[in-house]
C-alpha positions in Angstrom: 33.5 -1.9 1.2 33.4 1.9 0.9 30.4 3.2 -1.0 28.1 0.2 -0.7 27.3 0.1 3.0 24.3 2.3 2.7 22.8 0.2 -0.1 20.1 -2.0 1.5 20.5 -5.8 1.1 23.9 -5.5 -0.7 26.8 -7.5 0.8 30.4 -7.6 -0.4 32.1 -11.0 -0.1 35.3 -12.5 -1.4 33.5 -14.2 -4.3 31.7 -11.0 -5.3 28.6 -9.1 -4.4 25.5 -10.7 -3.0 21.9 -9.6 -2.6 20.6 -10.9 0.8 17.2 -10.0 2.1 15.0 -11.6 4.8 11.8 -13.0 3.6 8.5 -12.1 5.3 7.2 -14.9 7.5 4.0 -15.2 5.4 6.1 -16.0 2.3 8.8 -18.1 3.8 7.5 -21.4 2.3 9.9 -21.2 -0.6 13.4 -22.7 -0.4 15.6 -20.4 1.6 18.7 -20.7 3.8 18.4 -21.6 7.5 17.7 -18.0 8.5 14.8 -17.4 6.1 17.0 -15.2 3.9 16.8 -14.8 0.1 20.5 -14.9 -0.9 21.5 -14.4 -4.5 24.9 -14.0 -6.1 25.1 -10.9 -8.3 28.1 -12.4 -10.2 30.0 -9.2 -10.3 32.9 -7.5 -8.5 32.1 -4.0 -9.9 30.5 -1.8 -7.1 28.5 0.3 -9.6 26.9 -2.7 -11.3 26.2 -4.3 -7.9 24.4 -1.1 -6.7 22.2 -1.1 -9.8 21.3 -4.8 -9.5 20.6 -4.5 -5.8 18.2 -1.5 -6.4 16.4 -3.5 -9.1 16.1 -6.6 -7.0 14.9 -4.5 -4.1 12.1 -3.0 -6.2 11.1 -6.4 -7.6 11.0 -8.0 -4.1 8.8 -5.1 -2.8 6.3 -5.7 -5.6 6.4 -9.5 -5.1 5.9 -9.2 -1.3 3.0 -6.7 -1.8 1.4 -9.0 -4.4 1.7 -11.9 -2.1 0.1 -10.0 0.7 -2.8 -8.9 -1.6 -3.6 -12.2 -3.2 -2.9 -14.8 -0.6 -5.8 -15.7 1.8 -4.3 -18.3 4.0 -7.5 -18.8 6.0 -9.4 -19.9 2.9 -8.8 -22.9 0.7 -8.9 -23.0 -3.1 -12.4 -24.6 -3.0 -13.7 -21.8 -0.7 -12.4 -19.1 -3.0 -14.0 -20.8 -6.0 -17.3 -20.9 -4.1 -17.1 -17.2 -3.1 -16.3 -16.2 -6.7 -19.3 -18.2 -8.0 -21.5 -16.5 -5.3 -20.5 -13.0 -6.4 -20.9 -13.9 -10.1 -24.3 -15.5 -9.7 -25.6 -12.5 -7.7 -24.6 -10.0 -10.3 -25.7 -12.1 -13.3 -29.1 -12.9 -11.7 -29.8 -9.2 -11.1 -28.7 -8.3 -14.6 -31.2 -10.9 -16.0 -34.0 -9.6 -13.8 -33.4 -6.0 -14.9 -33.1 -6.9 -18.5 -36.5 -8.6 -18.6 -38.3 -6.1 -16.4 -41.0 -3.8 -17.9 -40.6 0.0 -17.8 -40.9 1.7 -14.4 -41.0 5.2 -12.9 -38.1 7.1 -11.6 -39.6 6.8 -8.1 -39.6 3.0 -8.5 -35.9 3.0 -9.4 -35.0 5.1 -6.3 -37.2 2.8 -4.2 -35.2 -0.2 -5.5 -32.0 1.6 -4.6 -33.3 2.4 -1.2 -34.1 -1.3 -0.7 -30.4 -2.1 -1.6 -29.3 0.4 1.1 -31.5 -1.4 3.6 -29.8 -4.7 2.5 -26.4 -3.0 3.1 -27.5 -2.0 6.6 -28.4 -5.6 7.4 -25.1 -6.8 6.1 -23.0 -4.2 7.9 -24.9 -5.1 11.2 -24.1 -8.7 10.5 -20.4 -8.0 10.0 -20.2 -5.9 13.1 -22.0 -8.4 15.3 -20.5 -11.6 13.8 -23.8 -12.9 12.5 -23.3 -15.6 9.9 -27.0 -16.6 9.4 -27.7 -14.0 6.7 -25.4 -15.9 4.3 -26.2 -19.5 5.2 -28.9 -19.9 2.5 -26.9 -18.2 -0.3 -23.8 -20.3 0.4 -25.9 -23.5 0.5 -27.4 -22.7 -2.9 -24.1 -22.0 -4.5 -22.4 -25.1 -2.9 -25.3 -27.2 -4.3 -24.7 -25.9 -7.8 -21.0 -26.7 -7.6 -21.4 -30.0 -5.8 -19.5 -28.9 -2.8 -20.2 -30.2 0.7 -20.3 -27.5 3.4 -19.3 -28.4 6.9 -21.3 -25.7 8.8 -20.1 -26.7 12.2 -16.4 -25.9 11.7 -14.1 -22.9 12.1 -13.5 -22.8 8.4 -17.3 -22.3 7.9 -17.2 -19.1 10.1 -14.3 -17.8 8.0 -16.1 -18.6 4.8 -19.3 -17.0 6.0 -17.5 -13.8 7.1 -15.9 -13.4 3.6 -19.3 -14.2 2.0 -21.0 -11.4 4.0 -18.4 -8.9 2.8 -18.9 -10.1 -0.8 -22.7 -9.7 -0.6 -22.2 -6.2 0.8 -20.1 -5.3 -2.3 -22.7 -7.0 -4.5 -25.4 -4.9 -3.0 -23.5 -1.7 -3.6 -23.1 -2.7 -7.2 -26.8 -3.5 -7.5 -27.7 -0.1 -6.0 -25.6 1.6 -8.7 -27.2 -0.5 -11.4 -30.7 0.2 -10.2 -29.9 3.9 -10.8 -28.3 3.3 -14.1 -24.7 3.8 -13.0 -22.1 1.4 -14.4 -18.4 1.5 -13.7 -17.3 -0.2 -16.9 -18.6 -0.1 -20.5 -21.0 -2.8 -21.8 -19.1 -6.0 -22.8 -20.8 -6.0 -26.2 -19.7 -2.3 -26.7 -16.1 -3.3 -25.8 -16.4 -6.2 -28.2 -17.8 -3.9 -31.0 -14.9 -1.5 -30.5 -12.4 -4.3 -30.9 -10.7 -4.7 -34.4 -12.3 -7.1 -36.8 -11.2 -10.7 -36.2 -10.3 -10.1 -32.6 -11.8 -12.4 -30.0 -15.0 -11.2 -28.6 -15.1 -10.4 -24.9 -18.6 -11.8 -24.7 -21.2 -11.2 -22.1 -20.4 -12.0 -18.5 -23.2 -14.4 -18.4 -26.1 -15.3 -20.7 -29.2 -14.0 -19.1 -31.4 -16.7 -20.7 -29.3 -19.5 -19.4 -29.1 -18.4 -15.8 -30.5 -21.2 -13.6 -31.8 -20.9 -10.1 -31.4 -23.5 -7.5 -32.6 -21.8 -4.4 -35.3 -19.3 -3.6 -34.4 -17.2 -0.5 -36.7 -15.2 1.6 -37.3 -11.8 0.0 -35.9 -8.7 1.6 -39.2 -6.8 1.0 -42.5 -8.1 -0.1 -44.8 -6.5 -2.7 -47.1 -3.9 -1.2 -50.9 -3.9 -1.9 -51.9 -1.7 -4.8 -52.4 1.9 -3.9 -50.1 1.9 -0.8 -47.0 4.1 -0.7 -43.7 2.4 -1.1 -41.8 1.5 2.0 -38.5 -0.2 2.8 -38.7 -3.3 4.9 -36.0 -3.8 7.5 -36.3 -7.6 7.7 -32.8 -9.0 7.7 -32.7 -11.9 5.3 -30.4 -13.3 2.7 -30.1 -10.9 -0.3 -30.0 -13.4 -3.2 -31.6 -12.7 -6.6 -33.2 -15.5 -8.6 -34.5 -15.4 -12.2 -38.3 -15.9 -11.9 -40.3 -18.3 -14.1 -42.8 -15.7 -15.1 -42.0 -13.8 -18.4 -42.4 -10.4 -16.8 -40.7 -10.6 -13.4 -40.7 -7.8 -10.9 -37.5 -6.9 -9.0 -37.1 -9.0 -5.9 -35.8 -6.1 -3.8 -38.5 -3.5 -4.3 -41.9 -2.8 -2.8 -43.1 -0.8 -5.8 -45.9 -2.5 -7.7 -45.1 -2.3 -11.4 -47.9 -2.1 -14.0 -48.9 -5.2 -15.9 -47.7 -5.7 -19.4 -51.1 -5.0 -20.9 -51.3 -1.7 -19.1 -48.0 -0.5 -20.3 -49.0 -1.2 -23.9 -52.6 0.2 -23.8 -52.0 3.6 -22.4 -49.3 6.3 -22.7 -46.6 6.7 -20.1 -47.9 10.0 -18.8 -51.2 8.3 -17.8 -49.5 5.9 -15.4 -51.2 6.1 -12.0 -49.2 8.5 -9.8 -49.3 8.8 -6.0 -51.2 11.6 -4.4 -49.2 14.4 -2.7 -50.3 13.0 0.6 -49.1 9.6 -0.3 -45.8 11.0 -1.6 -45.3 12.9 1.6 -46.0 9.8 3.6 -43.6 7.8 1.6 -40.9 10.4 1.9 -41.4 10.7 5.7 -41.1 6.9 5.9 -37.9 6.8 4.0 -36.5 9.8 6.0 -37.4 8.1 9.2 -35.8 4.9 8.1 -32.7 6.8 6.9 -32.4 8.6 10.2 -32.6 5.3 12.1 -30.1 3.7 9.8 -27.7 6.6 10.3 -28.0 6.3 14.1 -27.3 2.6 14.0 -24.4 3.1 11.6 -22.9 5.8 13.8 -23.2 3.6 16.8 -21.5 0.7 15.0 -18.7 3.0 13.8 -18.1 4.4 17.2 -18.0 0.9 18.7 -15.5 -0.3 16.1 -13.3 2.8 16.4 -13.9 4.1 19.9 -12.6 7.6 20.6 -9.0 7.8 22.0 -9.7 10.6 24.4 -7.2 9.1 26.9 -4.5 10.4 24.6 -5.2 13.9 25.8 -6.0 15.5 29.2 -9.6 16.7 29.1 -8.8 19.1 31.9 -6.9 21.2 29.4 -10.1 21.9 27.4 -12.9 24.4 27.9 -16.3 23.3 29.0 -17.6 23.9 25.5 -15.0 21.4 24.0 -15.7 18.8 26.6 -19.4 19.0 25.9 -18.7 18.6 22.1 -16.6 15.4 22.9 -19.6 13.9 24.7 -21.0 13.1 21.3 -17.8 12.5 19.4 -19.2 11.4 16.1 -21.2 14.6 15.9 -18.4 17.1 16.3 -19.0 20.1 14.0 -16.5 22.1 11.9 -16.3 25.0 14.4 -16.1 22.7 17.4 -13.2 20.8 15.7 -11.3 24.0 15.0 -11.7 25.3 18.6 -10.7 21.9 19.9 -7.5 22.0 17.8 -6.7 25.5 19.0 -7.1 24.6 22.6 -4.9 21.5 22.3 -2.2 23.3 20.5 -2.3 26.2 22.9 -1.9 23.7 25.7 1.2 22.5 24.1 0.2 19.2 22.4 2.1 18.0 19.3 0.6 16.7 16.1 0.8 13.0 16.9 -2.6 12.6 18.5 -2.7 8.9 17.8 -0.5 8.4 20.9 -0.7 9.6 24.4 0.7 13.1 25.0 1.3 15.5 27.8 1.2 19.2 27.5 4.3 21.3 27.0 3.6 24.9 28.1 6.6 26.3 26.2 5.5 24.6 22.9 2.0 26.0 23.4 3.3 29.5 23.8 5.4 29.2 20.7 2.6 27.8 18.7 0.3 30.7 19.8 2.9 33.2 18.7 3.5 31.6 15.3 0.2 29.9 14.2 -2.7 31.2 16.2 -3.7 33.7 13.5 -4.2 30.7 11.1 -6.7 29.2 13.4 -8.6 32.5 13.9 -8.9 32.7 10.1 -10.0 29.1 9.8 -12.7 29.7 12.4 -14.3 32.4 10.4 -13.5 31.4 6.8 -14.4 27.7 6.5 -17.8 27.7 8.1 -18.9 30.4 5.6 -18.3 28.0 2.8 -19.0 24.5 4.2 -21.3 25.5 7.0 -21.0 24.5 10.7 -21.9 20.9 9.7 -20.8 17.7 11.2 -17.1 17.6 10.4 -17.1 14.3 8.6 -20.1 15.4 6.5 -18.5 18.5 5.1 -19.2 18.5 1.3 -16.1 18.2 -0.8 -17.5 20.5 -3.5 -18.1 23.2 -0.8 -14.5 22.7 0.2 -13.3 23.0 -3.4 -15.3 26.3 -3.7 -13.6 27.6 -0.6 -10.2 26.7 -2.0 -11.0 28.6 -5.2 -11.8 31.7 -3.1 -8.6 31.6 -1.0 -6.3 33.1 -3.6 -8.7 36.0 -4.1 -8.6 37.2 -0.5 -6.8 40.5 0.0 -3.3 40.2 1.5 -4.2 43.0 4.0 -7.3 41.4 5.3 -7.5 41.5 9.1 -4.7 44.1 9.3 -6.9 46.6 11.2 -7.8 48.7 8.2 -11.6 49.1 7.9 -11.4 48.6 4.1 -10.1 45.0 4.5 -12.4 43.8 7.3 -14.5 40.8 6.5 -17.4 41.8 8.8 -20.0 40.5 6.3 -18.0 37.4 5.2 -15.1 36.8 2.9 -17.4 36.6 -0.2 -18.6 40.1 0.4 -15.0 41.3 1.1 -13.7 39.8 -2.2 -16.6 41.3 -4.2 -16.0 44.7 -2.6 -12.2 44.7 -3.3 -12.9 43.5 -6.9 -15.3 46.5 -7.3 -12.7 48.8 -5.8 -10.1 47.6 -8.3 -12.4 48.2 -11.2 -13.2 51.7 -9.9 -9.6 52.6 -9.4 -8.6 51.2 -12.8 -11.2 53.4 -14.5 -10.1 56.4 -12.5 -6.4 55.8 -13.5 -7.4 55.4 -17.1 -9.5 58.6 -17.0 -6.5 60.6 -15.7 -4.3 59.0 -18.3 -6.7 59.9 -21.1 -5.8 63.6 -20.6 -2.2 62.8 -21.7 -1.9 62.9 -25.5 1.3 60.9 -25.4 -0.1 58.0 -23.4 0.8 54.6 -24.8 -0.6 51.1 -24.3 2.2 50.3 -21.9 1.0 53.3 -19.8 -2.6 52.0 -19.8 -1.4 48.6 -18.8 0.6 50.1 -15.9 -2.4 52.1 -14.8 -4.6 49.0 -14.6 -1.8 47.2 -12.7 -1.5 50.0 -10.2 -5.2 49.6 -9.4 -4.8 45.9 -8.4 -4.9 45.0 -4.7 -2.4 42.4 -3.5 -4.0 39.1 -2.8 -2.8 36.2 -0.5 0.6 34.8 -1.5 0.9 31.1 -2.3 2.9 30.3 0.9 0.1 31.9 3.0 -2.6 29.9 1.1 -0.7 26.7 1.7 -0.5 27.4 5.4 -4.3 28.0 5.6 -4.9 24.8 3.7 -2.6 22.7 5.8 -4.1 24.1 9.0 -7.5 22.7 8.1 -6.1 19.4 7.0 -4.3 19.2 10.4 -7.6 19.7 12.2 -9.1 16.8 10.3 -6.0 14.7 11.0 -6.3 15.4 14.7 -9.9 14.2 14.7 -9.0 11.1 12.7 -6.1 10.2 15.1 -8.3 10.7 18.1 -10.8 8.4 16.3 -13.6 11.0 16.4 -14.1 10.6 12.6 -13.5 7.8 10.1 -12.5 10.0 7.2 -11.0 13.4 6.8 -12.9 15.4 4.1 -10.3 18.1 4.3 -7.6 15.8 3.1 -8.3 17.6 -0.2 -6.5 20.6 1.3 -3.1 18.8 1.3 -0.4 20.4 -0.9 2.4 18.5 -2.6 5.8 19.9 -3.6 4.7 20.0 -7.2 1.5 21.9 -6.2 3.7 24.4 -4.3 5.9 25.0 -7.4 2.8 25.3 -9.6 1.2 27.9 -7.3 4.4 29.9 -6.9 4.9 30.0 -10.7 1.7 32.0 -11.1 2.8 35.0 -8.9 5.5 37.5 -9.0 8.7 36.4 -7.2 9.5 37.9 -3.9 12.6 35.9 -3.3 15.0 37.5 -0.9 18.2 38.8 -2.6 21.4 40.4 -1.3 22.2 44.0 -0.7 24.4 45.5 -3.5 25.3 49.1 -4.0 21.8 50.1 -3.0 22.9 49.8 0.6 24.8 53.1 0.0 21.4 54.8 -0.6 20.2 53.4 2.7 23.4 54.7 4.4 22.7 58.2 3.0 19.2 58.2 4.6 18.6 60.5 7.6 19.2 58.0 10.4 22.8 57.3 9.2 23.5 61.0 8.7 23.1 62.0 12.4 19.3 62.8 12.4 18.6 60.8 15.5 17.5 61.7 19.0 19.1 58.8 20.8 22.6 57.4 20.2 21.0 54.0 20.6 18.5 54.4 17.8 17.6 50.8 16.7 17.1 51.9 13.1 20.9 52.8 13.1 22.4 49.9 14.9 20.3 46.8 14.0 20.9 46.9 10.2 24.6 47.2 10.9 24.6 44.3 13.4 22.9 42.2 10.8 25.1 43.2 7.9 28.5 43.0 9.6 27.8 40.1 12.1 25.0 38.2 10.4 22.6 38.5 13.4 19.0 37.5 13.0 16.5 40.3 13.7 15.3 39.0 17.0 18.9 38.2 18.1 19.9 41.9 17.6 16.7 43.4 19.0 17.0 41.5 22.4 20.7 42.4 23.1 21.5 43.4 26.7 24.6 45.1 28.0 25.4 41.9 29.9 25.7 40.0 26.6 28.9 41.8 25.8 32.2 40.4 27.0 35.8 39.9 26.0 38.2 36.9 25.5 41.9 37.3 24.9 41.2 41.1 24.7 38.8 40.5 21.9 35.3 41.9 22.5 32.4 39.6 21.7 28.6 39.3 21.8 27.1 36.3 23.5 23.8 35.1 21.9 22.1 32.9 24.4 18.7 31.5 25.3 17.1 32.7 28.6 13.7 33.3 30.0 13.3 36.6 28.2 15.3 35.8 25.1 14.4 33.7 22.1 16.8 31.9 19.8 15.9 29.8 16.8 17.8 26.6 17.8 20.6 25.3 20.1 23.1 26.1 17.4 22.0 29.7 17.5 23.6 30.1 20.9 27.1 31.3 20.1 29.8 33.9 20.9 30.6 36.2 18.0 33.5 38.6 18.0 32.4 42.2 17.4 33.2 43.4 14.0 35.9 46.1 14.1 33.8 48.5 12.0 31.1 48.4 14.6 33.6 49.3 17.2 34.7 52.2 15.0 31.1 53.5 14.9 30.8 53.4 18.7 29.0 50.2 19.6 31.0 49.6 22.8 30.3 53.2 23.8 26.6 52.5 23.5 27.1 49.4 25.7 28.8 51.5 28.4 26.2 54.2 28.2 23.4 51.6 28.8 25.3 50.2 31.8 25.7 53.6 33.4 21.9 54.2 32.8 21.1 50.8 34.5 19.2 49.6 31.4 18.6 45.9 31.0 18.4 46.2 27.2 20.6 47.8 24.6 17.5 49.1 22.9 15.1 49.6 25.8 12.4 51.4 23.8 11.6 48.4 21.5 8.2 46.8 22.2 7.1 43.3 21.7 4.4 42.5 19.2 1.0 41.3 20.4 0.8 38.4 18.0 4.1 36.6 18.5 5.5 38.5 21.5 8.8 39.3 19.8 10.6 42.6 19.4 11.2 41.9 15.7 7.5 41.8 15.1 7.1 45.6 15.7 10.6 46.6 14.5 10.0 45.0 11.1 7.0 47.2 10.5 9.0 50.3 11.6 12.0 49.4 9.4 9.7 48.8 6.4 8.0 52.1 6.9 11.3 53.9 7.3 12.6 52.5 4.0 9.3 53.3 2.2 9.3 56.9 3.4 13.0 57.5 2.6 13.2 56.2 -0.9 15.3 53.1 0.0 12.7 50.4 -0.3 13.1 47.5 -2.8 11.2 44.2 -2.7 13.4 41.4 -1.6 15.8 43.7 0.2 14.4 43.5 3.7 16.1 43.2 7.1 16.9 39.5 6.7 18.7 40.3 3.4 21.5 41.8 5.5 22.1 38.4 7.1 21.8 36.7 3.7 24.5 39.1 2.3 26.8 38.4 5.3 26.4 34.7 4.7 27.3 35.2 1.0 30.5 37.2 2.0 31.6 34.2 4.1 30.9 31.7 1.4 32.8 33.8 -1.2 36.0 33.6 0.8 35.8 29.8 0.5 37.3 29.0 4.0 36.4 26.6 6.8 32.8 25.7 6.7 32.8 25.0 10.5 33.7 28.7 11.1 30.9 29.9 8.8 28.4 27.7 10.6 29.5 29.0 14.0 29.2 32.7 13.0 25.8 32.1 11.3 24.4 30.0 14.1 23.8 27.0 11.8 24.2 23.3 12.6 27.6 22.0 11.4 27.4 19.5 8.5 30.3 17.4 9.6 30.1 15.1 12.7 33.6 16.3 13.8 32.5 19.9 13.6 29.3 19.1 15.6 31.3 17.4 18.4 34.4 19.6 18.6 33.4 23.0 17.3 33.6 24.4 20.8 37.3 24.3 20.4 37.3 27.2 17.9 39.2 30.2 19.4 37.7 33.6 19.4 40.7 35.0 17.4 40.1 32.5 14.6 36.5 33.7 14.4 37.6 37.3 14.4 40.0 36.7 11.6 37.1 35.2 9.5 34.7 38.0 10.4 37.2 40.6 9.2 36.7 39.2 5.7 33.3 41.0 5.7 33.8 44.7 4.9 31.6 47.4 3.8 32.1 51.1 3.1 31.0 53.0 6.2 32.7 56.3 5.3 29.5 58.1 4.7 27.9 57.0 8.0 27.9 59.5 10.8 28.6 57.9 14.2 26.1 58.8 17.0 29.0 59.5 19.3 31.3 62.5 19.0 34.2 60.6 20.6 34.0 57.7 18.2 37.3 56.2 17.1 39.4 58.7 15.1 39.5 56.6 12.0 35.7 56.7 11.6 35.7 60.4 12.4 38.4 61.1 9.8 36.5 59.2 7.1 33.4 61.2 8.0 35.3 64.5 7.7 36.7 63.6 4.3 33.2 63.1 3.1 32.2 66.6 4.4 30.0 65.2 7.2 29.8 66.8 10.6 30.2 64.8 13.8 27.4 65.2 16.3 27.4 64.1 20.0 
């Protein structure tokens, strides 16, 4: 039925609408039809009601399927899950009892206890990586004995149970580490109960510390050290179970710090507690640092083994010797090395999907270098200044946040070649220098204004505003942020890192709107009567040295034919032809020409007003001269390699120096105005798309638009008209109509 085919899982039958959706195989134990489909009658013949019900049922099914995935553990039985929950509960409650009854201790002792938990976590991670179940055998036996459960330790289910128990003990150890340092994720249960209204049921404690029983005494992770020796962390891998000791003043099981006796803590002040000597402290710190370095090495090796680099996805021959050397130790790649690796891969022509095998595309690499290489050059100098050239994965997020806060303060003209805006001593120094210049210029402007007796507050505000230096626009900031995030994503896809700290640089659509709302709008508009001011400027009044002056012809080609800037700049005499005696311009892709898309390749009839001004005469002149370009003196820019790169700067300078510059009214605004003229006539959209070089919206237009005749296109382009009576043609023998219009305006014709 029309209108419902695109609604997922909705079917129209004679008896009404039905919701029919295939069930996931893991949840197919419920009563379904023979094809494992959930099929429900919606009991309605109204399409609108059926759509609404189908969308609601789809959302409910998505939630139900997700919940089933999260809560079902088909490899464990109900009894196994009960045993694991009791194991976790006992571990936390036992540790809480020990800490509640322990005497005061020093801050060093607390950190030593946390370090002991980190050693426990290393043991458990190693056990998970190597499949070692022995570390949890004793804890599981103890809990099973309490619950009266028999464990069959020679079965496959035992290995599954032991694996999940190891993960639980790892989570428990992380929780104990936080508690050793006084960090709790949730408020105290008694506090929550006290905050509840009178008469409400008390939440109660998670377990009564006095009633915790012990049924097994596992081997300790670290044994107490003799008095006077510095604390150390023992690496012995044993089961990390806590038990409540029988003595009234127990010491933490997982620490090697010797705590003072109860009598000592009551007989002398806290400041008189024996402290370690500086030598002892240094020895302890060195021991901990050595242990931490060894642990980091082991952890790095395990991570690399579990997520080995996918270097086969790229061709290492495309990389420099420096990058190949950096990849020799993949988990240690630094920020600068990562940025350079990304630049080399993109210049070689790789796409963004580094998680799959790719081959280089030289054309894509050249295009990327033209459009985006400047962002990588900026990243290579900016980010290391704030985060350092550290191991990429270890980049501090607070340092990244500081860098993001500085980005909007960078001058918009940085790196443009002017000495004032060079960041030779770093971007912090550049920002401070520009801030100082702004303050100095503001004071100077106000000093000049003070000599005016009629100066108002509005004048002073304007004087301060004129002293401000333009800073990076939001769209530029977003590009810089996304570039660095892409570098991290590349490393993650190649499995060179396990987390991307620069994920914080991502920008959502709401972020874009929020950032843009804080700055003055530079939205492109359309040319109105201000174009007459442009037409009265010197170039359009005959003050040119060459009849093929680009400043004269290119704006007219864009305004009357909707050409993009590069399309107009790269025109050649051979691009001009005729069909049915109608002259046209052929926009096409070739080795030396660039077009935006396949749809940009098109034949556009020449606007009659351009013929009046002598465009075809210019073409013939270039043919006689043997020129390969209509505007042979245009040069390509060094950054993107396009003619429009340099011409844009020339056209902007021309407008600024001839009093015809307005923000938003740039070269592309001519094309925007042409597009508006076509839309205002409200005719065939297929013709509009053909003239503009846009992709047709309708499938029929996409498949058969080549059948549009040139005379139909000419009829539509005639709808676009402007007043050219004040324009002086560069050719003395231009069509008489244009010459007559010029003469009526009192203009002379030059040749």
